Backbone as a chain_set.jsonl record, in Angstrom:
{"seq": "MAKGWLPAYRSQMPSKAESTPADPIAVALGTRITEERERLGLSKEALGEKSHLASRYIWRVEDGRQNIQLRNLSRIASGLGLTMAQLLVGVEELAESPPPRSSNKVRRKPASRSASAE", "coords": {"N": [[-26.571, 8.978, -9.412], [-27.594, 7.16, -6.653], [-28.384, 8.329, -3.377], [-26.452, 7.352, -0.573], [-25.451, 5.054, -1.719], [-22.693, 4.389, -1.893], [-21.724, 3.912, 0.859], [-23.317, 1.631, 1.464], [-22.413, -0.158, -0.457], [-19.721, -0.432, 0.276], [-19.998, -1.636, 2.751], [-20.58, -4.218, 2.122], [-18.313, -5.277, 1.114], [-15.438, -7.315, 1.725], [-13.093, -6.655, 4.353], [-9.76, -5.357, 3.898], [-7.922, -6.793, 5.407], [-9.285, -9.191, 5.772], [-9.501, -10.16, 3.176], [-6.959, -10.38, 2.05], [-4.174, -12.314, 2.553], [-1.425, -12.022, 4.899], [1.668, -10.878, 3.664], [4.45, -12.922, 3.478], [7.085, -11.921, 3.302], [6.798, -9.252, 4.117], [5.971, -9.673, 6.748], [8.233, -10.99, 7.754], [10.179, -8.971, 7.453], [9.121, -7.084, 9.192], [9.455, -8.496, 11.563], [12.257, -8.56, 11.731], [12.8, -5.812, 12.016], [11.531, -5.345, 14.447], [13.105, -7.003, 16.124], [15.61, -5.687, 16.003], [14.931, -3.146, 16.965], [14.075, -3.744, 19.584], [16.461, -4.814, 20.553], [17.967, -2.529, 20.764], [16.57, -1.31, 22.723], [14.518, 0.45, 22.172], [11.353, 2.125, 21.977], [8.416, 1.787, 19.914], [7.465, 4.278, 19.336], [9.714, 5.882, 19.826], [11.437, 4.915, 17.83], [9.964, 5.734, 15.618], [10.198, 8.526, 15.873], [13.012, 8.836, 15.592], [13.244, 7.949, 13.015], [11.777, 9.689, 11.592], [9.127, 9.13, 11.001], [5.658, 8.3, 11.376], [4.56, 6.863, 14.44], [2.482, 5.08, 14.265], [2.757, 4.098, 11.689], [5.122, 2.658, 12.01], [4.169, 0.66, 13.738], [2.413, -0.712, 11.965], [4.218, -1.603, 10.01], [5.899, -3.289, 11.511], [4.062, -5.235, 12.203], [3.678, -6.438, 9.803], [1.719, -5.539, 8.133], [1.969, -3.457, 6.439], [3.101, -2.471, 3.336], [6.286, -1.511, 2.657], [7.933, 1.42, 1.562], [10.974, 2.044, -0.243], [12.376, 4.391, 0.538], [11.342, 4.786, 3.085], [12.138, 2.443, 4.325], [14.858, 2.902, 4.332], [14.915, 5.096, 6.072], [14.019, 3.904, 8.464], [16.026, 1.97, 8.854], [18.203, 3.689, 9.212], [17.352, 4.989, 11.548], [17.673, 2.896, 13.274], [20.342, 2.692, 13.3], [21.575, 1.258, 11.289], [22.491, -0.017, 8.005], [20.457, -0.388, 5.042], [21.011, -2.86, 3.902], [22.114, -4.288, 6.068], [19.873, -4.422, 7.716], [18.201, -6.026, 6.205], [19.341, -8.522, 6.284], [18.821, -11.921, 6.628], [16.074, -11.824, 6.254], [14.831, -13.194, 4.122], [15.147, -15.873, 4.914], [13.637, -15.879, 7.264], [11.136, -15.421, 6.129], [10.689, -17.752, 4.755], [10.453, -19.691, 6.724], [8.663, -18.747, 9.014], [8.924, -17.641, 12.409], [6.878, -18.536, 15.256], [4.655, -15.986, 16.113], [4.047, -14.04, 18.899], [1.095, -12.661, 20.291], [0.796, -9.187, 20.28], [-1.129, -7.756, 21.396], [-2.674, -6.202, 24.092], [-4.522, -7.567, 26.575], [-7.193, -6.608, 28.443], [-8.948, -6.74, 31.513], [-12.402, -6.225, 31.792], [-13.543, -3.263, 33.346], [-15.114, -3.201, 36.492], [-18.431, -2.137, 37.09], [-19.514, -1.358, 39.47], [-18.526, -0.774, 42.845], [-16.977, -3.295, 44.821], [-19.248, -4.955, 46.768], [-19.313, -6.518, 49.465]], "CA": [[-26.178, 8.011, -8.407], [-28.492, 7.24, -5.506], [-27.775, 8.675, -2.094], [-26.208, 6.218, 0.298], [-24.995, 3.887, -2.461], [-21.312, 4.045, -1.579], [-21.576, 3.215, 2.141], [-23.92, 0.298, 1.4], [-21.515, -0.965, -1.265], [-18.524, -0.734, 1.069], [-20.306, -2.523, 3.872], [-20.675, -5.579, 1.609], [-16.987, -5.719, 0.696], [-14.604, -7.783, 2.838], [-12.016, -5.728, 4.678], [-8.498, -5.733, 3.29], [-7.314, -7.823, 6.259], [-9.988, -10.454, 5.554], [-9.398, -10.644, 1.811], [-5.585, -10.549, 1.633], [-3.311, -12.861, 3.601], [-0.205, -11.254, 5.123], [2.799, -11.225, 2.814], [5.503, -13.463, 4.341], [8.255, -11.032, 3.3], [6.464, -8.095, 4.955], [5.965, -10.15, 8.133], [9.631, -11.251, 8.117], [10.842, -7.686, 7.603], [8.614, -6.528, 10.44], [10.101, -9.233, 12.644], [13.644, -8.071, 11.804], [12.78, -4.457, 12.563], [11.201, -5.493, 15.867], [14.288, -7.547, 16.8], [16.631, -4.643, 16.12], [14.402, -2.082, 17.832], [14.117, -4.244, 20.953], [17.871, -4.955, 20.916], [18.417, -1.193, 21.151], [15.747, -0.825, 23.822], [13.684, 1.562, 21.697], [9.918, 1.915, 21.796], [7.991, 2.065, 18.541], [7.354, 5.733, 19.236], [11.08, 6.416, 19.729], [11.93, 4.594, 16.483], [9.26, 6.628, 14.705], [10.822, 9.852, 15.963], [14.356, 8.769, 15.01], [13.099, 7.663, 11.585], [10.924, 10.737, 11.016], [7.916, 8.467, 10.527], [4.634, 8.196, 12.417], [4.657, 5.613, 15.201], [1.442, 4.179, 13.739], [3.361, 3.463, 10.524], [6.053, 1.663, 12.547], [3.337, -0.453, 14.215], [1.918, -1.494, 10.821], [5.364, -2.264, 9.37], [6.335, -4.397, 12.366], [3.032, -6.277, 12.158], [3.638, -7.001, 8.451], [0.495, -5.087, 7.462], [2.273, -2.286, 5.621], [4.162, -2.604, 2.353], [7.157, -0.39, 2.951], [8.652, 2.034, 0.454], [12.415, 2.008, -0.015], [12.847, 5.557, 1.301], [10.974, 4.573, 4.48], [13.028, 1.386, 4.814], [16.119, 3.589, 4.588], [14.732, 5.905, 7.283], [13.948, 3.0, 9.612], [17.372, 1.422, 9.037], [19.006, 4.768, 9.779], [16.896, 5.164, 12.923], [18.209, 1.762, 14.036], [21.802, 2.731, 13.2], [21.968, 0.213, 10.345], [22.237, 0.202, 6.585], [19.339, -1.231, 4.589], [21.532, -4.219, 3.701], [22.22, -4.927, 7.378], [18.522, -4.686, 8.212], [17.576, -7.075, 5.4], [20.002, -9.823, 6.49], [17.997, -12.944, 7.255], [14.632, -11.652, 6.004], [14.351, -14.288, 3.26], [15.061, -17.1, 5.714], [12.469, -15.727, 8.14], [9.919, -15.526, 5.319], [10.501, -19.156, 4.369], [10.014, -20.438, 7.912], [8.435, -17.721, 10.029], [8.771, -18.113, 13.785], [5.557, -18.211, 15.797], [4.615, -14.637, 16.673], [3.115, -13.883, 20.012], [0.194, -11.534, 20.119], [1.229, -7.974, 20.959], [-2.31, -7.081, 21.911], [-2.83, -6.248, 25.536], [-5.9, -7.9, 26.941], [-7.53, -6.03, 29.735], [-10.206, -7.179, 32.099], [-13.351, -5.109, 31.834], [-13.683, -2.638, 34.669], [-16.436, -3.429, 37.109], [-19.22, -0.907, 37.126], [-19.797, -0.971, 40.843], [-17.504, -1.183, 43.817], [-17.332, -4.596, 45.381], [-20.089, -4.844, 47.946], [-19.34, -7.827, 50.106]], "C": [[-27.066, 8.22, -7.181], [-27.724, 7.577, -4.239], [-27.573, 7.42, -1.275], [-25.68, 4.975, -0.412], [-23.593, 3.447, -2.032], [-21.164, 3.378, -0.222], [-22.17, 1.804, 2.128], [-23.014, -0.646, 0.618], [-20.296, -1.372, -0.453], [-18.815, -1.701, 2.201], [-20.389, -3.985, 3.421], [-19.314, -6.144, 1.206], [-16.208, -6.239, 1.901], [-13.513, -6.761, 3.113], [-10.735, -6.246, 4.044], [-7.828, -6.848, 4.082], [-7.97, -9.18, 6.037], [-9.702, -11.03, 4.182], [-7.969, -10.948, 1.384], [-4.755, -11.138, 2.765], [-2.043, -12.02, 3.725], [0.908, -11.786, 4.229], [3.942, -11.713, 3.706], [6.754, -12.584, 4.402], [8.004, -9.827, 4.193], [6.478, -8.484, 6.43], [7.403, -10.38, 8.605], [10.398, -9.945, 8.31], [10.395, -7.01, 8.9], [9.249, -7.189, 11.652], [11.536, -8.76, 12.838], [13.704, -6.684, 12.431], [12.493, -4.505, 14.062], [12.407, -5.997, 16.656], [15.331, -6.463, 17.038], [16.185, -3.528, 17.055], [14.49, -2.512, 19.295], [15.551, -4.423, 21.441], [18.428, -3.615, 21.403], [17.628, -0.615, 22.324], [14.883, 0.368, 23.449], [12.211, 1.171, 21.684], [9.591, 2.178, 20.323], [7.89, 3.566, 18.309], [8.731, 6.369, 19.058], [11.674, 6.124, 18.352], [11.254, 5.479, 15.451], [9.885, 8.015, 14.698], [12.198, 9.857, 15.308], [14.3, 8.595, 13.486], [12.317, 8.745, 10.845], [9.692, 10.137, 10.339], [6.931, 8.391, 11.694], [4.764, 6.854, 13.136], [3.618, 4.598, 14.725], [1.954, 3.42, 12.509], [4.325, 2.362, 10.982], [5.289, 0.44, 13.043], [2.911, -1.333, 13.045], [3.048, -2.242, 10.119], [5.788, -3.471, 10.197], [5.325, -5.544, 12.387], [2.928, -6.936, 10.789], [2.406, -6.591, 7.677], [0.738, -3.912, 6.531], [3.375, -2.633, 4.633], [5.002, -1.339, 2.452], [7.849, 0.117, 1.684], [10.139, 2.056, 0.785], [12.908, 3.199, 0.795], [12.493, 5.407, 2.784], [11.792, 3.449, 5.106], [14.381, 1.996, 5.166], [16.04, 4.419, 5.865], [14.714, 5.033, 8.541], [15.33, 2.412, 9.904], [18.273, 2.468, 9.685], [18.641, 5.016, 11.239], [17.399, 4.065, 13.845], [19.737, 1.73, 14.018], [22.362, 1.677, 12.266], [21.864, 0.715, 8.916], [21.027, -0.652, 6.197], [19.801, -2.671, 4.42], [21.63, -4.961, 5.024], [20.846, -5.297, 7.925], [17.873, -5.859, 7.482], [18.209, -8.455, 5.575], [19.048, -10.765, 7.224], [16.504, -12.848, 6.971], [14.089, -12.792, 5.146], [14.184, -15.586, 4.042], [13.863, -17.044, 6.663], [11.165, -15.913, 7.367], [9.628, -16.973, 4.937], [10.027, -20.018, 5.533], [9.794, -19.455, 9.053], [8.294, -18.309, 11.423], [7.374, -17.791, 14.279], [5.615, -16.836, 16.457], [3.612, -14.603, 17.801], [2.27, -12.66, 19.751], [0.698, -10.36, 20.926], [0.061, -7.245, 21.589], [-2.393, -7.27, 23.419], [-4.287, -6.524, 25.83], [-6.149, -7.371, 28.339], [-8.857, -6.572, 30.21], [-11.148, -5.994, 32.103], [-13.475, -4.572, 33.257], [-15.066, -2.909, 35.221], [-17.138, -2.105, 37.249], [-19.512, -0.437, 38.547], [-18.672, -1.441, 41.753], [-17.933, -2.497, 44.417], [-18.075, -4.398, 46.694], [-20.224, -6.213, 48.581], [-19.776, -7.725, 51.507]], "O": [[-27.255, 9.352, -6.734], [-26.578, 7.169, -4.054], [-28.418, 6.525, -1.277], [-25.479, 3.943, 0.228], [-23.348, 2.257, -1.834], [-20.515, 2.334, -0.149], [-21.595, 0.885, 2.712], [-22.864, -1.809, 0.991], [-19.882, -2.531, -0.49], [-17.956, -2.503, 2.568], [-20.28, -4.892, 4.247], [-19.178, -7.347, 0.984], [-16.304, -5.669, 2.988], [-13.059, -6.075, 2.197], [-10.632, -7.422, 3.696], [-7.23, -7.751, 3.497], [-7.299, -10.21, 6.105], [-9.661, -12.249, 4.02], [-7.773, -11.709, 0.437], [-4.643, -10.528, 3.828], [-1.63, -11.376, 2.76], [1.064, -12.995, 4.064], [4.364, -10.987, 4.606], [7.409, -12.512, 5.441], [8.888, -9.417, 4.945], [6.944, -7.715, 7.271], [7.755, -10.01, 9.725], [11.191, -9.832, 9.245], [11.212, -6.43, 9.616], [9.546, -6.528, 12.647], [11.986, -8.577, 13.969], [14.557, -6.414, 13.276], [13.126, -3.8, 14.848], [12.702, -5.481, 17.734], [15.869, -6.335, 18.138], [16.981, -3.024, 17.848], [14.926, -1.739, 20.147], [15.83, -4.208, 22.62], [19.243, -3.564, 22.324], [17.975, 0.44, 22.854], [14.553, 1.196, 24.297], [11.869, 0.02, 21.411], [10.409, 2.73, 19.588], [8.191, 4.06, 17.223], [8.902, 7.279, 18.247], [12.338, 6.981, 17.768], [11.9, 5.93, 14.506], [10.078, 8.609, 13.637], [12.522, 10.775, 14.554], [15.195, 9.038, 12.767], [12.21, 8.716, 9.619], [9.274, 10.57, 9.265], [7.332, 8.415, 12.858], [5.044, 5.832, 12.51], [3.855, 3.392, 14.781], [1.628, 2.249, 12.312], [4.344, 1.271, 10.413], [5.708, -0.692, 12.801], [3.03, -2.556, 13.113], [2.866, -3.379, 9.683], [6.013, -4.552, 9.652], [5.705, -6.7, 12.571], [2.172, -7.893, 10.623], [2.07, -7.217, 6.671], [-0.197, -3.422, 5.898], [4.463, -3.044, 5.036], [4.482, -0.229, 2.342], [8.292, -0.67, 0.847], [10.52, 2.083, 1.955], [13.774, 3.038, 1.654], [13.252, 5.848, 3.647], [12.106, 3.501, 6.296], [14.979, 1.645, 6.183], [16.987, 4.444, 6.651], [15.319, 5.382, 9.555], [15.756, 2.36, 11.058], [19.024, 2.156, 10.61], [19.522, 5.229, 12.073], [17.537, 4.271, 15.05], [20.356, 0.862, 14.635], [23.504, 1.246, 12.43], [21.232, 1.737, 8.647], [20.626, -1.54, 6.949], [19.069, -3.602, 4.755], [21.27, -6.136, 5.102], [20.676, -6.358, 8.525], [17.086, -6.6, 8.07], [17.68, -9.448, 5.075], [18.538, -10.444, 8.298], [15.741, -13.71, 7.408], [13.001, -13.302, 5.415], [13.205, -16.309, 3.859], [13.16, -18.038, 6.844], [10.207, -16.489, 7.882], [8.47, -17.372, 4.812], [9.277, -20.974, 5.334], [10.629, -19.338, 9.95], [7.638, -19.334, 11.614], [6.743, -16.864, 13.773], [6.508, -16.557, 17.257], [2.482, -15.074, 17.673], [2.696, -11.732, 19.063], [0.996, -10.498, 22.113], [0.248, -6.222, 22.247], [-2.202, -8.37, 23.937], [-5.174, -5.797, 25.384], [-5.407, -7.655, 29.28], [-9.766, -6.83, 29.422], [-10.732, -4.872, 32.391], [-13.508, -5.327, 34.229], [-16.062, -2.852, 34.499], [-16.51, -1.075, 37.497], [-19.73, 0.751, 38.784], [-17.963, -2.398, 41.444], [-19.127, -2.782, 44.512], [-17.576, -3.749, 47.613], [-21.142, -6.971, 48.268], [-19.857, -8.737, 52.203]]}, "num_chains": 1, "name": "protein.A"}
């Protein structure tokens, strides 16, 4: 195998986000988790700690970019003080007609390199 073959091959492949549309069920479940977390006034980091999961994992689940395992769904539900059944209420309806999601990305103005000289 030639040196450098793998990186060149990977650079030609579309990223997973580009090649696979978001699963409506995963997005709906993420929306439900976000609703419950915000209702309790928890941050994603706090939910991660209560659920014994990394906060980065919580971010991906809430964004619908992570297919969740049942044991992790159970941990998240427990961290929210719910059963899995309670957490899943309404997910199918959300998946069929998803509400418009606002962007959670924070846009920052680039810092000026020099002090204002007026």
